[in-house]
MDTraj code that builds the backbone (N, CA, C; nanometers):
import mdtraj as md
import numpy as np

residues = "MET ALA TYR THR GLU THR GLU ARG ARG ILE LEU ASP MET TRP PRO LYS PHE GLU ASP GLY ASN TYR VAL GLN LEU GLY ASP LYS ALA VAL ALA ASN SER GLY GLU ASN ALA GLY LYS GLU PHE ILE VAL ARG ASN ILE TYR PHE GLU GLY ALA HIS GLY LYS LEU ARG SER SER ALA LEU ASP GLY CYS TYR TRP ASN TRP LYS ALA ALA ASP PRO TYR VAL LYS ARG PRO ALA PRO LYS VAL LEU ASP ALA ASP GLY ALA PRO ILE LYS VAL GLY ASP ALA VAL TRP HIS GLU ASP GLY ALA MET LEU ARG VAL ASP GLY PHE GLY GLY ILE GLU ASP GLY GLU THR ILE VAL ASN VAL HIS VAL ILE ARG GLY ALA THR PRO TRP ARG GLU VAL ARG SER LEU SER LEU THR HIS THR ARG PRO ASP SER TRP GLU ARG LEU LYS ALA ASP ALA ALA ASP ILE VAL ALA LYS ILE ALA LEU HIS LEU GLY ASP TYR SER PRO SER ASP PHE GLU GLU ARG GLY ASP GLY VAL GLN ASP ARG ILE LEU CYS LEU VAL SER ARG ALA LYS ALA LEU ALA ASP ARG GLU ALA GLY ARG".split()
xyz = np.array([
    [12.5778, 13.1272, 21.5747],
    [12.6265, 13.2107, 21.6830],
    [12.5735, 13.3526, 21.6655],
    [12.5146, 13.4046, 21.7712],
    [12.4573, 13.5389, 21.7654],
    [12.5620, 13.6423, 21.8056],
    [12.5667, 13.7511, 21.7288],
    [12.6607, 13.8579, 21.7583],
    [12.5877, 13.9742, 21.8227],
    [12.6574, 14.0456, 21.9090],
    [12.6011, 14.1682, 21.9648],
    [12.6034, 14.2742, 21.8557],
    [12.5347, 14.3828, 21.8787],
    [12.5314, 14.4916, 21.7812],
    [12.6724, 14.5484, 21.7592],
    [12.7500, 14.5593, 21.8672],
    [12.8876, 14.6109, 21.8561],
    [12.9736, 14.5148, 21.7744],
    [12.9618, 14.3844, 21.8010],
    [13.0391, 14.2843, 21.7256],
    [13.0019, 14.2861, 21.5774],
    [12.8710, 14.3019, 21.5518],
    [12.8263, 14.3051, 21.4119],
    [12.8823, 14.4266, 21.3392],
    [12.8880, 14.5428, 21.4075],
    [12.9438, 14.6635, 21.3455],
    [13.0932, 14.6462, 21.3180],
    [13.1643, 14.5801, 21.4114],
    [13.3076, 14.5559, 21.3917],
    [13.3280, 14.4628, 21.2723],
    [13.2492, 14.3555, 21.2639],
    [13.2624, 14.2614, 21.1521],
    [13.2292, 14.3275, 21.0184],
    [13.1332, 14.4197, 21.0203],
    [13.0986, 14.4909, 20.8973],
    [13.2158, 14.5759, 20.8480],
    [13.2964, 14.6273, 20.9417],
    [13.4106, 14.7107, 20.9055],
    [13.5362, 14.6279, 20.8803],
    [13.5402, 14.5046, 20.9309],
    [13.6631, 14.4242, 20.9253],
    [13.7005, 14.3898, 20.7809],
    [13.8261, 14.4001, 20.7442],
    [13.8653, 14.3714, 20.6050],
    [13.8475, 14.2237, 20.5699],
    [13.8111, 14.2007, 20.4436],
    [13.7919, 14.0645, 20.3941],
    [13.8748, 14.0436, 20.2686],
    [13.9091, 13.9164, 20.2453],
    [13.9714, 13.8797, 20.1187],
    [13.8626, 13.8636, 20.0141],
    [13.9046, 13.8493, 19.8888],
    [13.8085, 13.8382, 19.7786],
    [13.7196, 13.7159, 19.7905],
    [13.7677, 13.6100, 19.8612],
    [13.6849, 13.4903, 19.8785],
    [13.5861, 13.5035, 19.9939],
    [13.5830, 13.6222, 20.0601],
    [13.4884, 13.6465, 20.1678],
    [13.5417, 13.6153, 20.3064],
    [13.6586, 13.5535, 20.3166],
    [13.7170, 13.5235, 20.4473],
    [13.7753, 13.6505, 20.5089],
    [13.7619, 13.6610, 20.6405],
    [13.8158, 13.7766, 20.7103],
    [13.9686, 13.7712, 20.7152],
    [14.0304, 13.8880, 20.7058],
    [14.1757, 13.8986, 20.7192],
    [14.2124, 13.8724, 20.8644],
    [14.3135, 13.7887, 20.8848],
    [14.3609, 13.7557, 21.0192],
    [14.5064, 13.7991, 21.0338],
    [14.5497, 13.8164, 21.1566],
    [14.6902, 13.8457, 21.1813],
    [14.7739, 13.7287, 21.1312],
    [14.8829, 13.7587, 21.0631],
    [14.9688, 13.6551, 21.0078],
    [14.9377, 13.6196, 20.8635],
    [14.8229, 13.6666, 20.8104],
    [14.7892, 13.6408, 20.6701],
    [14.8808, 13.7213, 20.5780],
    [14.9053, 13.6684, 20.4592],
    [14.9762, 13.7438, 20.3561],
    [14.8736, 13.8219, 20.2758],
    [14.9067, 13.9467, 20.2451],
    [14.8164, 14.0324, 20.1688],
    [14.8981, 14.1174, 20.0727],
    [14.8273, 14.1796, 19.9780],
    [14.8907, 14.2713, 19.8827],
    [14.8195, 14.4044, 19.8928],
    [14.8953, 14.5108, 19.9164],
    [14.8356, 14.6444, 19.9202],
    [14.7863, 14.6792, 19.7803],
    [14.6594, 14.7191, 19.7700],
    [14.6069, 14.7490, 19.6358],
    [14.5775, 14.8970, 19.6153],
    [14.6339, 14.9821, 19.7005],
    [14.6229, 15.1264, 19.6782],
    [14.7313, 15.1958, 19.7606],
    [14.7486, 15.3240, 19.7350],
    [14.8442, 15.4021, 19.8122],
    [14.9877, 15.3812, 19.7658],
    [15.0815, 15.4343, 19.8440],
    [15.2225, 15.4312, 19.8044],
    [15.2801, 15.2905, 19.8036],
    [15.2183, 15.1959, 19.8727],
    [15.2676, 15.0578, 19.8755],
    [15.1899, 14.9651, 19.7817],
    [15.1133, 15.0219, 19.6906],
    [15.0306, 14.9412, 19.5999],
    [15.1138, 14.8334, 19.5310],
    [15.0635, 14.7102, 19.5346],
    [15.1293, 14.5983, 19.4698],
    [15.2303, 14.5275, 19.5576],
    [15.2610, 14.5839, 19.6738],
    [15.3608, 14.5234, 19.7618],
    [15.2962, 14.4160, 19.8487],
    [15.3650, 14.3020, 19.8569],
    [15.3169, 14.1905, 19.9395],
    [15.3687, 14.2077, 20.0815],
    [15.2841, 14.1809, 20.1793],
    [15.3274, 14.1913, 20.3180],
    [15.2484, 14.0948, 20.4062],
    [15.3007, 14.0712, 20.5263],
    [15.2321, 13.9879, 20.6252],
    [15.1601, 14.0808, 20.7217],
    [15.0320, 14.0558, 20.7450],
    [14.9519, 14.1411, 20.8326],
    [14.9936, 14.1161, 20.9771],
    [15.0464, 14.2185, 21.0422],
    [15.0897, 14.2088, 21.1820],
    [15.0004, 14.2897, 21.2744],
    [14.9224, 14.3829, 21.2165],
    [14.8393, 14.4700, 21.2980],
    [14.7189, 14.5141, 21.2162],
    [14.6029, 14.5134, 21.2780],
    [14.4803, 14.5642, 21.2154],
    [14.4190, 14.6609, 21.3158],
    [14.4001, 14.7850, 21.2754],
    [14.3379, 14.8780, 21.3688],
    [14.2541, 14.9793, 21.2931],
    [14.1702, 15.0497, 21.3673],
    [14.0729, 15.1405, 21.3081],
    [14.0924, 15.2809, 21.3620],
    [14.0659, 15.3772, 21.2747],
    [14.0621, 15.5179, 21.3134],
    [13.9325, 15.5733, 21.2573],
    [13.8294, 15.5748, 21.3380],
    [13.6975, 15.6153, 21.2900],
    [13.6468, 15.5137, 21.1888],
    [13.6066, 15.5602, 21.0700],
    [13.5564, 15.4700, 20.9662],
    [13.6682, 15.4113, 20.8820],
    [13.7911, 15.4513, 20.9120],
    [13.9047, 15.4040, 20.8338],
    [13.9800, 15.2961, 20.9103],
    [14.0521, 15.2172, 20.8363],
    [14.1317, 15.1126, 20.9003],
    [14.2686, 15.1046, 20.8382],
    [14.3559, 15.0322, 20.9050],
    [14.4911, 15.0130, 20.8527],
    [14.5310, 14.8679, 20.8714],
    [14.5972, 14.8156, 20.7706],
    [14.6658, 14.6878, 20.7830],
    [14.8132, 14.7223, 20.7848],
    [14.8854, 14.6687, 20.8802],
    [15.0288, 14.6972, 20.8872],
    [15.1072, 14.5670, 20.8939],
    [15.2253, 14.5720, 20.8364],
    [15.3171, 14.4592, 20.8496],
    [15.4085, 14.4882, 20.9675],
    [15.5143, 14.4092, 20.9802],
    [15.6111, 14.4349, 21.0861],
    [15.6810, 14.5675, 21.0585],
    [15.7403, 14.6239, 21.1614],
    [15.8115, 14.7502, 21.1454],
    [15.9339, 14.7340, 21.0557],
    [15.9754, 14.6086, 21.0364],
    [16.0960, 14.5828, 20.9592],
    [16.0836, 14.6344, 20.8157],
    [15.9714, 14.6024, 20.7492],
    [15.9576, 14.6522, 20.6123],
    [15.8629, 14.7713, 20.6035],
    [15.7947, 14.8022, 20.7121],
    [15.7165, 14.9249, 20.7189],
    [15.6023, 14.9360, 20.6206],
    [15.5536, 14.8253, 20.5677],
    [15.4453, 14.8316, 20.4689],
    [15.3105, 14.8450, 20.5393],
    [15.2242, 14.9257, 20.4847],
    [15.0885, 14.9336, 20.5373],
    [14.9936, 14.9669, 20.4234],
    [14.8667, 14.9450, 20.4506],
    [14.7652, 14.9817, 20.3539],
    [14.6466, 15.0376, 20.4303],
    [14.6080, 15.1592, 20.4030],
    [14.4890, 15.2185, 20.4626],
    [14.3685, 15.1795, 20.3781],
    [14.2612, 15.1437, 20.4417],
    [14.1429, 15.1123, 20.3634],
    [14.0190, 15.1707, 20.4294],
    [13.9155, 15.1866, 20.3499],
    [13.7858, 15.2341, 20.3978],
    [13.6851, 15.1239, 20.3713],
    [13.5705, 15.1340, 20.4334],
    [13.4680, 15.0309, 20.4155],
    [13.4290, 15.0175, 20.2687],
    [13.4405, 15.1260, 20.1915],
    [13.4002, 15.1224, 20.0504],
    [13.5096, 15.0649, 19.9604],
    [13.6311, 15.0412, 20.0146],
    [13.7402, 14.9883, 19.9322],
    [13.7106, 14.8458, 19.8883],
    [13.7740, 14.8040, 19.7795],
    [13.7562, 14.6649, 19.7372],
    [13.8191, 14.5704, 19.8381],
    [13.7892, 14.4428, 19.8202],
    [13.8435, 14.3418, 19.9093],
    [13.9962, 14.3431, 19.9099],
    [14.0512, 14.2973, 20.0194],
    [14.1964, 14.2825, 20.0305],
    [14.2397, 14.1687, 19.9388],
    [14.3492, 14.1865, 19.8696],
    [14.3963, 14.0838, 19.7765],
    [14.4989, 13.9938, 19.8432],
    [14.4896, 13.8665, 19.8120],
    [14.5929, 13.7714, 19.8549],
    [14.7041, 13.7742, 19.7495],
    [14.8273, 13.7411, 19.7904],
    [14.9333, 13.7301, 19.6891],
    [14.9006, 13.6196, 19.5896],
    [14.9407, 13.6387, 19.4651],
    [14.9190, 13.5346, 19.3645],
    [14.9996, 13.4108, 19.4045],
    [14.9405, 13.2934, 19.3914],
    [15.0160, 13.1721, 19.4270],
    [15.1366, 13.1554, 19.3353],
    [15.2438, 13.1032, 19.3913],
    [15.3639, 13.0811, 19.3117],
    [15.3427, 12.9598, 19.2222],
    [15.3748, 12.9764, 19.0948],
    [15.3648, 12.8672, 18.9986],
    [15.5067, 12.8196, 18.9707],
    [15.5315, 12.6895, 18.9895],
    [15.6658, 12.6344, 18.9736],
    [15.6753, 12.5457, 18.8502],
    [15.7957, 12.5447, 18.7893],
    [15.8181, 12.4566, 18.6745],
    [15.8629, 12.3190, 18.7229],
    [15.8993, 12.2322, 18.6311],
    [15.9363, 12.0941, 18.6652],
    [16.0600, 12.0873, 18.7541],
    [16.1434, 12.1927, 18.7520],
    [16.2643, 12.1959, 18.8341],
    [16.2438, 12.2706, 18.9655],
    [16.1209, 12.3171, 18.9901],
    [16.0926, 12.3900, 19.1138],
    [16.1214, 12.5390, 19.1072],
    [16.1511, 12.5911, 18.9877],
    [16.1774, 12.7344, 18.9718],
    [16.0459, 12.8083, 18.9476],
    [16.0289, 12.9287, 19.0045],
    [15.9048, 13.0038, 18.9832],
    [15.8882, 13.0472, 18.8379],
    [15.7645, 13.0389, 18.7896],
    [15.7315, 13.0829, 18.6527],
    [15.6618, 13.2178, 18.6636],
    [15.7091, 13.3151, 18.5838],
    [15.6482, 13.4476, 18.5846],
    [15.6056, 13.4845, 18.4427],
    [15.5078, 13.5740, 18.4343],
    [15.4627, 13.6233, 18.3039],
    [15.5814, 13.6883, 18.2335],
    [15.5999, 13.6547, 18.1060],
    [15.7100, 13.7079, 18.0270],
    [15.8309, 13.6158, 18.0205],
    [15.8351, 13.5131, 18.1072],
    [15.9482, 13.4200, 18.1061],
    [15.9546, 13.3421, 17.9754],
    [16.0767, 13.3131, 17.9321],
    [16.0974, 13.2176, 17.8233],
    [16.1182, 13.0819, 17.8889],
    [16.0394, 12.9833, 17.8465],
    [16.0465, 12.8487, 17.9038],
    [16.0459, 12.7465, 17.7909],
    [16.0814, 12.6249, 17.8257],
    [16.0799, 12.5167, 17.7280],
    [15.9804, 12.4113, 17.7713],
    [15.9043, 12.3632, 17.6740],
    [15.8115, 12.2536, 17.6977],
    [15.8891, 12.1239, 17.6911],
    [15.8368, 12.0185, 17.7520],
    [15.9077, 11.8896, 17.7529],
    [15.9278, 11.8330, 17.6126],
    [15.8509, 11.8827, 17.5146],
    [15.8713, 11.8357, 17.3764],
    [15.9798, 11.9154, 17.3038],
    [16.0439, 12.0129, 17.3738],
    [16.1537, 12.0893, 17.3157],
    [16.1152, 12.2251, 17.2615],
    [15.9849, 12.2577, 17.2568],
    [15.9421, 12.3876, 17.2037],
    [15.9765, 12.4990, 17.3027],
    [16.0184, 12.6135, 17.2485],
    [16.0458, 12.7314, 17.3302],
    [15.9197, 12.8170, 17.3343],
    [15.8785, 12.8575, 17.4545],
    [15.7528, 12.9280, 17.4745],
    [15.7741, 13.0549, 17.5560],
    [15.6797, 13.1486, 17.5431],
    [15.6780, 13.2667, 17.6292],
    [15.5527, 13.2589, 17.7164],
    [15.5665, 13.2865, 17.8448],
    [15.4537, 13.2804, 17.9378],
    [15.3723, 13.4085, 17.9261],
    [15.2423, 13.3920, 17.8940],
    [15.1529, 13.5074, 17.8792],
    [15.0609, 13.5270, 17.9996],
    [15.0403, 13.4214, 18.0795],
    [14.9499, 13.4318, 18.1938],
    [14.9219, 13.2944, 18.2524],
    [14.8255, 13.2902, 18.3425],
    [14.7936, 13.1660, 18.4120],
    [14.6434, 13.1425, 18.4117],
    [14.6074, 13.0148, 18.4040],
    [14.4669, 12.9761, 18.4083],
    [14.4349, 12.9075, 18.5403],
    [14.3450, 12.8113, 18.5345],
    [14.3040, 12.7393, 18.6539],
    [14.4048, 12.6322, 18.6930],
    [14.3584, 12.5445, 18.7805],
    [14.4423, 12.4340, 18.8279],
    [14.3736, 12.3035, 18.7902],
    [14.4500, 12.2118, 18.7306],
    [14.3988, 12.0798, 18.6937],
    [14.4905, 11.9735, 18.7513],
    [14.4335, 11.8827, 18.8285],
    [14.5104, 11.7742, 18.8895],
    [14.6317, 11.8266, 18.9663],
    [14.6143, 11.9396, 19.0338],
    [14.7216, 11.9952, 19.1160],
    [14.8241, 12.0774, 19.0408],
    [14.8095, 12.0910, 18.9088],
    [14.9044, 12.1691, 18.8288],
    [14.8360, 12.2944, 18.7754],
    [14.9093, 12.4043, 18.7774],
    [14.8572, 12.5289, 18.7223],
    [14.8662, 12.5250, 18.5706],
    [14.7605, 12.5700, 18.5054],
    [14.7608, 12.5809, 18.3593],
    [14.8274, 12.7138, 18.3227],
    [14.9262, 12.7059, 18.2342],
    [15.0031, 12.8235, 18.1945],
    [14.9664, 12.8612, 18.0516],
    [14.9282, 12.9868, 18.0306],
    [14.8972, 13.0369, 17.8964],
    [15.0287, 13.0774, 17.8304],
    [15.0532, 13.0254, 17.7110],
    [15.1823, 13.0470, 17.6457],
    [15.1664, 13.0906, 17.5012],
    [15.2750, 13.1462, 17.4501],
    [15.2875, 13.1830, 17.3093],
    [15.4102, 13.1097, 17.2571],
    [15.3960, 13.0401, 17.1457],
    [15.5075, 12.9621, 17.0913],
    [15.6090, 13.0549, 17.0253],
    [15.7334, 13.0477, 17.0717],
    [15.8425, 13.1238, 17.0109],
    [15.9092, 13.0404, 16.9021],
    [15.9394, 12.9150, 16.9363],
    [16.0048, 12.8263, 16.8397],
    [15.9655, 12.6830, 16.8734],
    [15.9282, 12.6071, 16.7726],
    [15.8913, 12.4677, 16.7941],
    [15.7541, 12.4382, 16.7383],
    [15.7136, 12.3161, 16.7571],
    [15.5894, 12.2707, 16.6941],
    [15.4756, 12.2468, 16.7918],
    [15.4900, 12.2891, 16.9172],
    [15.3832, 12.2658, 17.0143],
    [15.2555, 12.3351, 16.9690],
    [15.1445, 12.2598, 16.9521],
    [15.0220, 12.3211, 16.9013],
    [14.9386, 12.3876, 17.0108],
    [14.9753, 12.3696, 17.1386],
    [14.8900, 12.4181, 17.2467],
    [14.9200, 12.5619, 17.2834],
    [14.8191, 12.6295, 17.3321],
    [14.8344, 12.7643, 17.3874],
    [14.8216, 12.7607, 17.5391],
    [14.7865, 12.6435, 17.5924],
    [14.7794, 12.6224, 17.7371],
    [14.8502, 12.4927, 17.7692],
    [14.9440, 12.4975, 17.8643],
    [15.0188, 12.3784, 17.9027],
    [15.0239, 12.3706, 18.0550],
    [15.0534, 12.2518, 18.1051],
    [15.0649, 12.2336, 18.2501],
    [15.2008, 12.2822, 18.2985],
    [15.2027, 12.3410, 18.4174],
    [15.3264, 12.4010, 18.4697],
    [15.4397, 12.2999, 18.4834],
    [15.4096, 12.1756, 18.5202],
    [15.5161, 12.0772, 18.5417],
    [15.5679, 12.0165, 18.4114],
    [15.5132, 12.0611, 18.2971],
    [15.5697, 12.0188, 18.1680],
    [15.6684, 12.1230, 18.1162],
    [15.6939, 12.2271, 18.1974],
    [15.7811, 12.3367, 18.1563],
    [15.9098, 12.3397, 18.2384],
    [16.0133, 12.3982, 18.1805],
    [16.1395, 12.4194, 18.2504],
    [16.2042, 12.5466, 18.1973],
    [16.2840, 12.6127, 18.2817],
    [16.3582, 12.7300, 18.2379],
    [16.4913, 12.6908, 18.1739],
    [16.5285, 12.5653, 18.1875],
    [16.6527, 12.5152, 18.1288],
    [16.6195, 12.4424, 17.9997],
    [16.6824, 12.4841, 17.8917],
    [16.6530, 12.4211, 17.7625],
    [16.6832, 12.2719, 17.7696],
    [16.5859, 12.1867, 17.7396],
    [16.6103, 12.0421, 17.7465],
    [16.7125, 11.9973, 17.6426],
    [16.7953, 11.9035, 17.6840],
    [16.8933, 11.8500, 17.5910],
    [16.8254, 11.7496, 17.4977],
    [16.8891, 11.7251, 17.3843],
    [16.8358, 11.6279, 17.2882],
    [16.9505, 11.5732, 17.2067],
    [16.9253, 11.4609, 17.1417],
    [17.0275, 11.4035, 17.0543],
    [17.0595, 11.4980, 16.9391],
    [16.9591, 11.5727, 16.8926],
    [16.9819, 11.6681, 16.7843],
    [17.0767, 11.7784, 16.8287],
    [17.0593, 11.8293, 16.9526],
    [17.1492, 11.9332, 17.0037],
    [17.2903, 11.8788, 17.0210],
    [17.3015, 11.7545, 17.0705],
    [17.4341, 11.6940, 17.0845],
    [17.5046, 11.6842, 16.9491],
    [17.4287, 11.6418, 16.8488],
    [17.4863, 11.6270, 16.7147],
    [17.5315, 11.7624, 16.6608],
    [17.4491, 11.8654, 16.6792],
    [17.4837, 11.9989, 16.6303],
    [17.6064, 12.0536, 16.7030],
    [17.6142, 12.0312, 16.8352],
    [17.7297, 12.0802, 16.9104],
    [17.8574, 12.0061, 16.8719],
    [17.8464, 11.8761, 16.8467],
    [17.9630, 11.7991, 16.8032],
    [18.0118, 11.8505, 16.6673],
    [17.9180, 11.8787, 16.5768],
    [17.9553, 11.9321, 16.4453],
    [18.0231, 12.0678, 16.4599],
    [17.9780, 12.1480, 16.5557],
    [18.0384, 12.2787, 16.5805],
    [18.1827, 12.2629, 16.6298],
    [18.2040, 12.1657, 16.7194],
    [18.3398, 12.1399, 16.7696],
    [18.4317, 12.0972, 16.6550],
    [18.3828, 12.0067, 16.5720],
    [18.4629, 11.9605, 16.4581],
    [18.5006, 12.0780, 16.3680],
    [18.4049, 12.1654, 16.3415],
    [18.4319, 12.2807, 16.2548],
    [18.5349, 12.3733, 16.3173],
    [18.5264, 12.3956, 16.4474],
    [18.6210, 12.4854, 16.5144],
    [18.7602, 12.4233, 16.5220],
    [18.7683, 12.2917, 16.5406],
    [18.8989, 12.2251, 16.5401],
    [18.9643, 12.2425, 16.4029],
    [18.8860, 12.2186, 16.2995],
    [18.9400, 12.2316, 16.1632],
    [18.9845, 12.3750, 16.1356],
    [18.9090, 12.4724, 16.1860],
    [18.9394, 12.6126, 16.1614],
    [19.0637, 12.6582, 16.2373],
    [19.0750, 12.6179, 16.3640],
    [19.1812, 12.6701, 16.4501],
    [19.3014, 12.5776, 16.4662],
    [19.2793, 12.4480, 16.4532],
    [19.3885, 12.3541, 16.4793],
    [19.4286, 12.2738, 16.3565],
    [19.3657, 12.2953, 16.2462],
    [19.3954, 12.2168, 16.1269],
    [19.3454, 12.0746, 16.1436],
    [19.4195, 11.9793, 16.0931],
    [19.3757, 11.8396, 16.0997],
    [19.4311, 11.7655, 16.2212],
    [19.4825, 11.8388, 16.3205],
    [19.5393, 11.7722, 16.4376],
    [19.4285, 11.7142, 16.5256],
    [19.4587, 11.6050, 16.5871],
    [19.3649, 11.5442, 16.6821],
    [19.3718, 11.6204, 16.8135],
    [19.2572, 11.6371, 16.8849],
    [19.2620, 11.7028, 17.0167],
    [19.3543, 11.6301, 17.1136],
    [19.3809, 11.5005, 17.0898],
    [19.4698, 11.4267, 17.1792],
    [19.6140, 11.4759, 17.1681],
    [19.6455, 11.5510, 17.0632],
    [19.7789, 11.6088, 17.0496],
    [19.7994, 11.7257, 17.1467],
    [19.6891, 11.7717, 17.2035],
    [19.6948, 11.8860, 17.2952],
    [19.6422, 11.8399, 17.4303],
    [19.7270, 11.7803, 17.5101],
    [19.6831, 11.7185, 17.6345],
    [19.7000, 11.8103, 17.7544],
    [19.7135, 11.9358, 17.7303],
    [19.7270, 12.0306, 17.8402],
    [19.5986, 12.0298, 17.9222],
    [19.6106, 12.0210, 18.0529],
    [19.4935, 12.0141, 18.1416],
    [19.4088, 12.1411, 18.1254],
    [19.2769, 12.1209, 18.1153],
    [19.1867, 12.2341, 18.1013],
    [19.1737, 12.2862, 17.9597],
    [19.2276, 12.2128, 17.8626],
    [19.2166, 12.2547, 17.7223],
    [19.0698, 12.2704, 17.6849],
    [19.0341, 12.3831, 17.6237],
    [18.8944, 12.4114, 17.5935],
    [18.8293, 12.3087, 17.5038],
    [18.9015, 12.2627, 17.4014],
    [18.8457, 12.1637, 17.3092],
    [18.8171, 12.0342, 17.3840],
    [18.9117, 11.9910, 17.4660],
    [18.8910, 11.8668, 17.5410],
    [18.7749, 11.8805, 17.6391],
    [18.7662, 11.9963, 17.7058],
    [18.6561, 12.0182, 17.7999],
    [18.5208, 12.0046, 17.7296],
    [18.5117, 12.0614, 17.6105],
    [18.3853, 12.0563, 17.5374],
    [18.3508, 11.9131, 17.4973],
    [18.4517, 11.8370, 17.4582],
    [18.4265, 11.6979, 17.4198],
    [18.3824, 11.6163, 17.5408],
    [18.4490, 11.6361, 17.6543],
    [18.4103, 11.5658, 17.7759],
    [18.2680, 11.6032, 17.8171],
    [18.2330, 11.7296, 17.7985],
    [18.0966, 11.7741, 17.8302],
    [17.9946, 11.7032, 17.7408],
    [18.0274, 11.6881, 17.6126],
    [17.9377, 11.6159, 17.5219],
    [17.9159, 11.4722, 17.5694],
    [18.0231, 11.4089, 17.6148],
    [18.0122, 11.2700, 17.6606],
    [17.9209, 11.2619, 17.7827],
    [17.9398, 11.3519, 17.8793],
    [17.8558, 11.3473, 17.9996],
    [17.7104, 11.3797, 17.9672],
    [17.6885, 11.4734, 17.8731],
    [17.5517, 11.5038, 17.8316],
    [17.4867, 11.3828, 17.7651],
    [17.5625, 11.3129, 17.6794],
    [17.5089, 11.1951, 17.6114],
    [17.4700, 11.0878, 17.7128],
    [17.5542, 11.0690, 17.8145],
    [17.5236, 10.9686, 17.9172],
    [17.3975, 11.0077, 17.9943],
    [17.3866, 11.1360, 18.0336],
    [17.2689, 11.1820, 18.1076],
    [17.1427, 11.1667, 18.0246],
    [17.1524, 11.1974, 17.8964],
    [17.0364, 11.1855, 17.8077],
    [16.9953, 11.0395, 17.7919],
    [17.0934, 10.9511, 17.7748],
    [17.0629, 10.8086, 17.7606],
    [17.0009, 10.7540, 17.8891],
    [17.0531, 10.7948, 18.0037],
    [16.9973, 10.7498, 18.1319],
    [16.8534, 10.7977, 18.1477],
    [16.8267, 10.9232, 18.1075],
    [16.6920, 10.9773, 18.1200],
    [16.5948, 10.9025, 18.0304],
    [16.6364, 10.8760, 17.9079],
    [16.5484, 10.8051, 17.8145],
    [16.5262, 10.6593, 17.8553],
    [16.6242, 10.6026, 17.9272],
    [16.6101, 10.4646, 17.9748],
    [16.5299, 10.4575, 18.1045],
    [16.4985, 10.5765, 18.1598],
    [16.4183, 10.5814, 18.2826],
    [16.4972, 10.5515, 18.4070],
    [16.6283, 10.5736, 18.4046],
    [16.7121, 10.5479, 18.5225],
    [16.7314, 10.6717, 18.6051],
])
top = md.Topology()
chain = top.add_chain()
for i, resn in enumerate(residues, 1):
    res = top.add_residue(resn, chain, resSeq=i)
    for name in ("N", "CA", "C"):
        top.add_atom(name, md.element.get_by_symbol(name[0]), res)
traj = md.Trajectory(xyz[None], top)
């Protein structure tokens, strides 16, 4: 398709994303300079004032970014990286790997088989990797038989310390803290067994 000289001059001035695609109305962008630097917004208006241009969002949030032809490309917002539970993963987050290791998120790599590669630092555990797949991570510490055993031992110790040798069944008051904790252990054990059985 042949462009007129005027169209070519407009296209030369028109803002582009880093991948070379032209910015369109409705696109998400990130202001990379000025008072709104780093702020994500939806492009609602593109207009020019001489050699300068402006990208504006809706009047609701009032975000804009002025740019010149010499400015770098317009940045797209970073894609959201989700963990196995659908929660967003951010740099600095503490997360758990499916093998039980506790990790800190240091950054993000490429995408493999539809999953984002997450750069991590091991806080606690034996995971040998420094890069893991996003769907192998969770913000909720995974339960394990070892944790159940440790929590049960903690309950036993607290009963002995505070209640002597009495059985928790001697205290049948509804909402009793000791009983609640024991019931929680039972439900956790059932959930863990169901998960390991693949149900």
